C-alpha positions as a printed NumPy array, in Angstrom:
array([[-152.851,  -46.683, -157.868],
       [-154.267,  -44.549, -160.656],
       [-157.847,  -43.413, -160.287],
       [-159.709,  -42.015, -163.276],
       [-162.635,  -39.633, -162.932],
       [-165.262,  -42.277, -163.775],
       [-163.881,  -44.686, -161.168],
       [-163.77 ,  -41.877, -158.609],
       [-167.4  ,  -40.969, -159.257],
       [-168.415,  -44.617, -158.884],
       [-166.522,  -44.939, -155.596],
       [-167.98 ,  -41.724, -154.234],
       [-171.487,  -42.831, -155.215],
       [-171.032,  -46.15 , -153.399],
       [-169.679,  -44.363, -150.3  ],
       [-172.625,  -41.972, -150.365],
       [-175.137,  -44.845, -150.59 ],
       [-173.466,  -46.71 , -147.728],
       [-173.368,  -43.595, -145.547],
       [-177.059,  -42.896, -146.263],
       [-177.984,  -46.473, -145.34 ],
       [-176.044,  -46.223, -142.087],
       [-177.723,  -42.893, -141.274],
       [-181.156,  -44.453, -141.82 ],
       [-180.258,  -47.409, -139.609],
       [-178.957,  -45.104, -136.884],
       [-182.211,  -43.119, -137.014],
       [-184.213,  -46.345, -136.668],
       [-182.123,  -47.387, -133.662],
       [-182.526,  -43.952, -132.074],
       [-186.295,  -44.233, -132.558],
       [-186.171,  -47.651, -130.883],
       [-184.33 ,  -46.152, -127.915],
       [-186.913,  -43.361, -127.624],
       [-189.731,  -45.943, -127.787],
       [-188.105,  -47.95 , -124.972],
       [-187.736,  -44.805, -122.86 ],
       [-191.419,  -43.987, -123.362],
       [-192.318,  -47.569, -122.454],
       [-190.246,  -47.265, -119.273],
       [-192.267,  -44.217, -118.25 ],
       [-195.474,  -46.172, -118.853],
       [-194.167,  -49.076, -116.787],
       [-193.55 ,  -46.756, -113.84 ],
       [-197.226,  -45.802, -113.971],
       [-198.202,  -49.481, -113.732],
       [-196.572,  -50.02 , -110.333],
       [-199.256,  -50.978, -107.807],
       [-201.956,  -50.388, -110.416],
       [-203.913,  -53.561, -109.612],
       [-207.642,  -52.828, -109.752],
       [-207.286,  -49.634, -111.791],
       [-209.022,  -49.164, -115.101],
       [-207.016,  -48.277, -118.207],
       [-207.467,  -47.996, -121.947],
       [-205.453,  -50.853, -123.464],
       [-204.496,  -50.652, -127.129],
       [-205.767,  -53.503, -129.28 ],
       [-204.677,  -52.097, -132.628],
       [-203.683,  -48.961, -134.432],
       [-205.579,  -46.195, -132.644],
       [-208.113,  -48.61 , -131.144],
       [-208.422,  -49.058, -127.382],
       [-210.522,  -51.102, -125.015],
       [-211.357,  -50.146, -121.457],
       [-209.905,  -52.777, -119.175],
       [-209.135,  -53.426, -115.537],
       [-205.675,  -54.421, -114.313],
       [-206.052,  -57.68 , -112.398],
       [-202.395,  -58.503, -111.657],
       [-199.12 ,  -56.772, -110.907],
       [-197.182,  -59.006, -113.301],
       [-196.774,  -58.38 , -117.002],
       [-196.69 ,  -60.893, -119.832],
       [-193.486,  -60.218, -121.788],
       [-192.509,  -61.52 , -125.225],
       [-188.912,  -62.731, -124.856],
       [-188.564,  -63.759, -128.474],
       [-189.405,  -66.718, -130.675],
       [-193.041,  -66.445, -129.621],
       [-192.235,  -67.228, -125.979],
       [-194.146,  -65.275, -123.353],
       [-193.203,  -65.105, -119.698],
       [-194.584,  -63.444, -116.609],
       [-192.374,  -60.611, -115.276],
       [-192.671,  -57.908, -112.67 ],
       [-192.394,  -54.261, -113.673],
       [-188.82 ,  -54.156, -112.331],
       [-187.821,  -57.322, -114.214],
       [-189.34 ,  -55.913, -117.391],
       [-187.465,  -52.626, -116.929],
       [-184.2  ,  -54.584, -116.623],
       [-184.923,  -56.339, -119.926],
       [-185.573,  -52.967, -121.55 ],
       [-182.369,  -51.561, -120.059],
       [-180.383,  -54.416, -121.65 ],
       [-182.086,  -53.728, -124.986],
       [-181.189,  -50.042, -124.734],
       [-177.535,  -50.879, -124.014],
       [-177.463,  -53.216, -127.025],
       [-179.021,  -50.533, -129.237],
       [-176.404,  -48.01 , -128.067],
       [-173.589,  -50.473, -128.851],
       [-174.948,  -51.087, -132.348],
       [-175.41 ,  -47.344, -132.911],
       [-171.788,  -46.704, -131.878],
       [-170.553,  -49.441, -134.243],
       [-172.509,  -47.825, -137.075],
       [-171.07 ,  -44.406, -136.282],
       [-167.555,  -45.889, -136.43 ],
       [-168.411,  -47.491, -139.78 ],
       [-169.617,  -44.093, -141.039],
       [-166.382,  -42.457, -139.895],
       [-164.386,  -45.143, -141.707],
       [-166.38 ,  -44.559, -144.887],
       [-165.751,  -40.84 , -144.537],
       [-162.01 ,  -41.49 , -144.291],
       [-162.139,  -43.736, -147.378],
       [-164.045,  -41.01 , -149.201],
       [-161.384,  -38.44 , -148.294],
       [-158.597,  -40.853, -149.219],
       [-160.102,  -41.433, -152.676],
       [-160.473,  -37.706, -153.221],
       [-156.877,  -37.107, -152.113],
       [-155.506,  -39.855, -154.385],
       [-157.411,  -38.476, -157.352],
       [-156.281,  -34.941, -156.62 ],
       [-152.63 ,  -35.937, -156.272],
       [-152.653,  -37.988, -159.481],
       [-154.307,  -35.236, -161.489],
       [-152.373,  -32.223, -160.266],
       [-150.01 ,  -30.305, -162.582],
       [-146.284,  -30.972, -162.192],
       [-145.456,  -27.415, -161.193],
       [-147.934,  -27.426, -158.29 ],
       [-150.395,  -24.79 , -159.532],
       [-153.331,  -26.872, -158.186],
       [-155.099,  -27.034, -161.543],
       [-156.197,  -30.279, -163.141],
       [-155.826,  -31.452, -166.733],
       [-158.634,  -30.118, -168.883],
       [-159.404,  -27.262, -166.473],
       [-158.584,  -23.604, -166.928],
       [-155.423,  -22.713, -164.999],
       [-155.945,  -19.88 , -162.533],
       [-152.336,  -19.421, -161.513],
       [-150.527,  -16.176, -162.284],
       [-147.116,  -17.74 , -161.879],
       [-144.65 ,  -17.021, -164.701],
       [-143.127,  -20.427, -164.   ],
       [-146.385,  -21.971, -165.156],
       [-145.817,  -20.851, -168.746],
       [-145.07 ,  -23.799, -170.982],
       [-145.174,  -26.289, -168.095],
       [-148.823,  -26.343, -167.232],
       [-150.581,  -29.595, -168.123],
       [-153.994,  -28.051, -167.793],
       [-153.739,  -26.45 , -171.207],
       [-153.655,  -22.754, -170.289],
       [-150.102,  -22.214, -171.507]])
């Protein structure tokens, strides 16, 4: 399959955009994993905390002093449904979320590797199709750097 320079540049641009998007998504997932790990540390501090006073966040940088009245937590399990869970049950939910995040991150890394291989394949195809017949590694329209006497009169790059 013949690849011209314009088509190659378009392909490489698309690969670059896709790789950048995957990198951004991987960073977001990694941030989610870090957030879950921080939350797990906070949950450990809540064990047997009934009766203790804490500062509970009510918004961005705004806290209210409150007293813990129960050992159970109210957990959002999705679709607006809230359920009562113990600290250990909540930690298990977070562990499952972390495992899912890791699986997704690994799938994205594989997709990035595949894009990298496609990138290399496109570059290789272009290079092979645009190489001089006598194997001097120059390309048509470029100055030939070979010092080979065999190049004289055969070079498609225009030096000879």
